KEFIFI-546957 format. One line per 10 residues: number of its first residue (from 1); their letters; for each residue y negated, z negated, x of C-alpha. Coordinates in steps of 0.2 Angstrom, whole numbers, plus 2048, in hexadecimal, padded with zeros to 3 digits. Layout:
BEGIN
NUM> a> Y Z X  ...
END
This chain:
BEGIN
1> xxxxxxxxxx> 635 EAA 1D0  632 EAD 1E2  641 EAA 1EF  638 E9A 1F5  636 E94 1E4  648 E97 1E0  64E E8D 1F0  643 E7F 1EA  64A E7F 1D9  65C E80 1DF
11> xxxxxxxxxx> 658 E71 1EB  651 E67 1DC  65F E6B 1D1  66C E66 1DE  663 E55 1E1  662 E52 1CE  675 E55 1CD  679 E4A 1DB  67E E58 1E7  680 E55 1FA
21> xxxxxxxxxx> 674 E61 203  678 E5B 214  681 E6A 21A  676 E76 210  668 E81 218  659 E7D 20D  650 E8E 20F  651 E9F 209  65D EAB 212  658 EBC 21A
31> xxxxxxxxxx> 658 ECC 211  66A ED0 216  670 EBF 20F  672 EB7 220  668 EA8 225  65B EA9 233  665 E9F 23F  673 EAC 240  666 EBA 243  65F EAF 251
41> xxxxxxxxxx> 670 EAC 258  674 EBF 259  664 EC2 261  667 EB5 26E  678 EBB 272  672 ECD 274  662 EC9 27E  663 EB8 286  651 EB4 28B  645 EA5 289
51> xxxxxxxxxx> 63D EAC 279  64D EAE 270  653 E9D 276  643 E95 270  645 E9C 25F  657 E98 25D  654 E86 263  646 E84 257  651 E8A 248  65F E7E 24E
61> xxxxxxxxxx> 653 E6F 24C  65B E6B 23B  66E E66 23A  672 E72 22C  66C E81 236  676 E7B 245  686 E78 23B  684 E89 232  683 E92 242  693 E8B 248
71> xxxxxxxxxx> 69C E8D 237  696 E9F 233  692 EA6 244  69E E9C 24F  68F E99 25A  697 E8C 265  6A5 E98 26B  69A EA7 26D  68D E9D 277  69B E96 282
81> xxxxxxxxxx> 6A3 EA6 285  692 EAE 28A  68E EA0 295  69F EA2 29E  69C EB4 2A1  68B EB1 2A8  692 EA5 2B4  69F EB1 2BA  692 EBE 2BC  687 EB1 2C6
91> xxxxxxxxxx> 679 EB4 2BA  673 EA2 2B9  664 EA6 2AF  66E EAC 2A0  67B E9E 2A2  66D E92 2A2  666 E99 291  677 E99 289  67A E87 28F  66A E81 288
101> xxxxxxxxxx> 66D E8A 277  67F E82 277  677 E71 27A  66B E73 26C  678 E79 260  685 E6B 263  679 E5D 261  67F E51 253  68D E5D 24E  69F E5A 24A
111> xxxxxxxxxx> 6AB E5C 259  6AB E6F 25C  6AF E6C 26F  6BF E74 276  6C6 E74 288  6BF E85 28C  6AD E7E 288  6B1 E70 294  6B5 E7C 2A2  6A5 E86 29F
121> xxxxxxxxxx> 69B E75 2A2  6A6 E73 2B1  6A2 E84 2B8  68F E81 2B4  690 E71 2BE  698 E7B 2CD  68A E88 2CB  67C E7A 2CC  684 E72 2DB  681 E83 2E4
131> xxxxxxxxxx> 66E E81 2E1  66C E6E 2DF  65B E6C 2E6  652 E79 2DB  65B E7D 2CA  655 E6E 2C0  655 E78 2B0  668 E7B 2B1  66D E69 2B4  661 E64 2A6
141> xxxxxxxxxx> 66A E6F 29A  67B E6A 2A0  676 E58 29E  671 E5B 28C  681 E65 288  68B E57 290  682 E4A 285  685 E54 275  698 E56 279  69A E44 27F
151> xxxxxxxxxx> 693 E3D 26E  6A0 E47 264  6B0 E3F 26A  6B7 E34 278  6C4 E41 27C  6B5 E4D 282  6AF E3F 28D  6C0 E3D 295  6C3 E50 297  6B2 E52 2A0
161> xxxxxxxxxx> 6B5 E43 2AB  6C6 E4A 2B1  6BC E5A 2B5  6AF E51 2BF  6A1 E56 2B4  699 E44 2B3  69B E42 2C6  691 E52 2C8  683 E4A 2BD  682 E3B 2C8
171> xxxxxxxxxx> 67C E46 2D6  66C E48 2CD  667 E37 2D2  66A E3A 2E5  65A E38 2F0  650 E49 2F1  63F E50 2F0  638 E4E 2DE  634 E5E 2D5  629 E61 2C6
181> xxxxxxxxxx> 639 E63 2BB  643 E56 2C3  63D E48 2B7  644 E52 2A8  655 E55 2B1  656 E42 2B6  653 E3D 2A4  660 E49 29D  66D E43 2AA  669 E31 2A5
191> xxxxxxxxxx> 66D E35 293  67D E3E 297  684 E30 2A2  67F E23 295  689 E2D 288  698 E29 293  696 E16 294  698 E13 281  6A7 E0E 277  6A3 E15 266
201> xxxxxxxxxx> 6B1 E21 261  6BD E19 255  6C8 E29 254  6CF E25 265  6DA E16 268  6D2 E11 279  6C2 E15 283  6C0 E17 295  6AD E13 294  6AF E04 2A0
211> xxxxxxxxxx> 6B9 E0E 2AC  6AC E1C 2AD  69E E10 2B0  6A8 E09 2BE  6AB E1A 2C5  698 E1F 2C5  694 E0F 2CE  6A2 E0D 2DB  6A6 E20 2DE  695 E28 2DB
221> xxxxxxxxxx> 688 E1B 2E1  67F E1B 2D0  677 E0A 2D3  671 E0D 2E5  66A E1E 2E1  664 E19 2CF  65A E0A 2D5  653 E13 2E4  64E E22 2D9  646 E16 2CC
231> xxxxxxxxxx> 63C E0E 2D9  636 E1F 2DF  632 E24 2CD  628 E14 2CA  61D E18 2D9  61A E29 2D2  616 E22 2C1  623 E2C 2B8  626 E1E 2AB  62F E28 29E
241> xxxxxxxxxx> 63D E2C 2AB  63C E1A 2B1  641 E14 29F  650 E20 29F  656 E1A 2B0  654 E08 2AC  65F E0B 29C  66C E14 2A7  66D E06 2B4  66E DF9 2A6
251> xxxxxxxxxx> 67D E02 29E  686 E03 2AF  686 DF0 2B2  697 DEE 2AA  69D DDF 2B5  696 DD0 2BF  699 DD9 2D0  68D DE8 2CA  680 DDB 2C4  681 DD3 2D6
261> xxxxxxxxxx> 680 DE4 2DE  671 DE9 2D4  668 DD9 2D8  66B DDC 2EB  664 DEE 2E9  654 DE7 2E1  657 DEA 2CF  650 DD9 2C9  640 DDB 2D2  63E DED 2CC
271> xxxxxxxxxx> 640 DE7 2BA  634 DD9 2BC  627 DE3 2C4  629 DF1 2B7  627 DE4 2A9  618 DDB 2B1  60F DEC 2B4  612 DF1 2A3  611 DE1 29A  608 DE8 28B
281> xxxxxxxxxx> 614 DF6 288  622 DF0 27D  62D DFF 281  62D DFD 294  62F DEA 292  63E DED 287  647 DF8 294  643 DEB 2A2  649 DDD 297  65A DE6 293
291> xxxxxxxxxx> 65D DE8 2A5  659 DD6 2A9  664 DD0 29B  673 DDA 2A2  670 DD4 2B4  66F DC1 2B0  680 DC2 2A8  685 DBD 2BA  681 DAB 2BC  67D DAD 2CF
301> xxxxxxxxxx> 671 DBB 2CA  669 DB1 2BD  666 DA2 2C8  65E DAD 2D6  652 DB6 2CA  64D DA6 2C2  649 D9E 2D3  642 DAD 2DD  638 DB7 2D0  636 DAB 2C1
311> xxxxxxxxxx> 63E DB7 2B6  63F DAB 2A8  62C DAA 2A6  62A DBC 2A5  638 DBD 297  62F DB0 28C  61E DB8 28F  625 DC9 28A  62C DC1 27A  61B DB9 276
321> xxxxxxxxxx> 612 DC9 278  61E DD4 26F  627 DC9 262  622 DD5 254  62B DE4 25C  63D DE2 257  645 DEB 265  63B DE2 273  63D DD1 26A  64F DD4 269
331> xxxxxxxxxx> 651 DD7 27B  646 DC8 280  650 DBD 274  660 DC2 27C  659 DBF 28D  654 DAD 288  666 DAB 282  66D DB0 293  660 DA6 29D  664 D96 294
341> xxxxxxxxxx> 677 D98 293  67E D88 29C  66D D86 2A3  664 D77 29B  657 D76 2A9  651 D88 2A5  650 D84 292  646 D74 295  63A D7F 2A0  638 D8D 294
351> xxxxxxxxxx> 635 D81 285  62A D74 28D  620 D7F 299  620 D90 291  620 D8E 27E  631 D97 27C  635 D8D 26C  625 D94 264  629 DA6 26A  63B DA5 263
361> xxxxxxxxxx> 635 D9F 252  627 DAC 251  634 DB9 254  640 DB2 247  633 DB1 23A  62D DC2 23E  63E DCA 23D  646 DBF 230  64E DCF 227  655 DD6 237
371> xxxxxxxxxx> 667 DCF 239  668 DD4 24C  657 DCC 250  65B DBC 246  66C DBA 24E  664 DBC 260  656 DB0 25B  662 DA2 255  66D DA4 264  65E DA2 270
381> xxxxxxxxxx> 658 D93 267  66A D8A 267  66C D8E 279  65C D85 27C  661 D75 273  674 D74 275  673 D6C 286  662 D66 285  662 D5C 275  650 D55 278
391> xxxxxxxxxx> 649 D66 274  650 D65 262  640 D5D 25B  635 D6B 261  63F D78 258  641 D6E 248  62E D6B 248  62C D7E 248  637 D80 239  647 D87 241
401> xxxxxxxxxx> 652 D7D 235  64A D87 226  64C D97 230  65E D94 234  662 D90 222  659 D9F 21B  663 DAA 228  673 DA2 222  66E DA7 210  668 DB8 214
411> xxxxxxxxxx> 674 DBE 221  682 DB2 221  682 DB0 233  68D DA4 23C  680 DA2 249  675 D9A 23C  682 D8C 239  684 D8A 24C  671 D88 24E  670 D7B 240
421> xxxxxxxxxx> 67F D72 248  677 D72 259  666 D6C 252  66F D5D 24A  66B D63 238  677 D63 229  682 D72 228  691 D75 21E  69E D7A 22B  6AF D81 223
431> xxxxxxxxxx> 6BE D79 22B  6CB D87 22C  6D9 D7B 230  6DA D68 22F  6EB D65 235  6FA D5E 22B  6F8 D4B 22F  709 D4A 238  70B D47 24B  712 D55 255
441> xxxxxxxxxx> 724 D52 25A  72B D55 26C  737 D63 26C  749 D5F 26B  759 D68 268  759 D63 256  747 D69 253  74B D79 25B  75A D7C 251  751 D78 241
451> xxxx> 744 D85 246  752 D92 249  74C D94 25B  75C D8F 264
END
């Protein structure tokens, strides 16, 4: 059989035997027994040009090729060392190529990062600061590399923060003349900073994600520059970059003060206008809703946006339009939950005047198998009725009791029990502790002695 047929036969045999092919390159090796990715790595290291970079990045599209390049060719060390030498020689063109290759190589990999690699990123940032107005390719590739390194381990994020790398990326959002490649750089920097504001690494006891977010806002003017830049991008109709910016601003609102600051800077009006002008686009609406949801976590902000821009009407309208799109529906349901929290008047307005009950039930029926959407829908419904009991009949007429019982059976959600309780329906609530039936005694020396406390 031909080499290609032999490869297919080996793959089929391994699958039949239950073999794990995740780390295996599923293509024929070259004539010398080495895989193509290793040849492309050698070519890139010997001649760092755009053509060799393009070929190497294309071969690294699959995880197994990336992993084999690191395992057999030590590509991460080789590329890092080459990038450092290029930076020392002031050859930013070559350094940019090596950094781009390293970013493509480390995507989704185990934690190959070492401290010398962190310092290469630091030196790359310093080089970019020397040509901040023009070298957009370099900061784009640096951002992609920072993203890949950040997703590997919390320690990498902490090390880069100490070296001021994330602070340098914040400068991408400073006011300046836009360039044809600036949109790509902004989107890449958004991804890199968002990777810092997550707490997703169980291998480290604690995370500094909250502290990093606070530093970006208070020390590096992320909100001021980000909101101003988003408004400018929106005027230039760069909607893809606008989505990325809205996501970053949303992630940075980690406390009530930041929500208030964002509102004062016009983020509420920005989100509402973007949603109104893109009402039929579920993706754009989702980014707007997520920002609104975070902002109205502050009670004062919620009241202001409801009274000044009627934000509650836009949220329900978005749910009515896009209830079949799970991510957009989820964002809208969470917004309704926040809008109606301790706010019965808003609940009455939404249900009686804007058909919120129908929209919520439609979303619940459409996504009955999705646990997250079901939880969000039940929470939205119960927040509407818990302090405005006169709204219960509306939800009951729409069959919410049946939906909640089915959610309880399918997903075992406590929110389903809470929803049934708040609707006034029968629900089996488990009593964890019912007491002993004896009155509590006032403390006395005798009691303390018996309890071995004295």
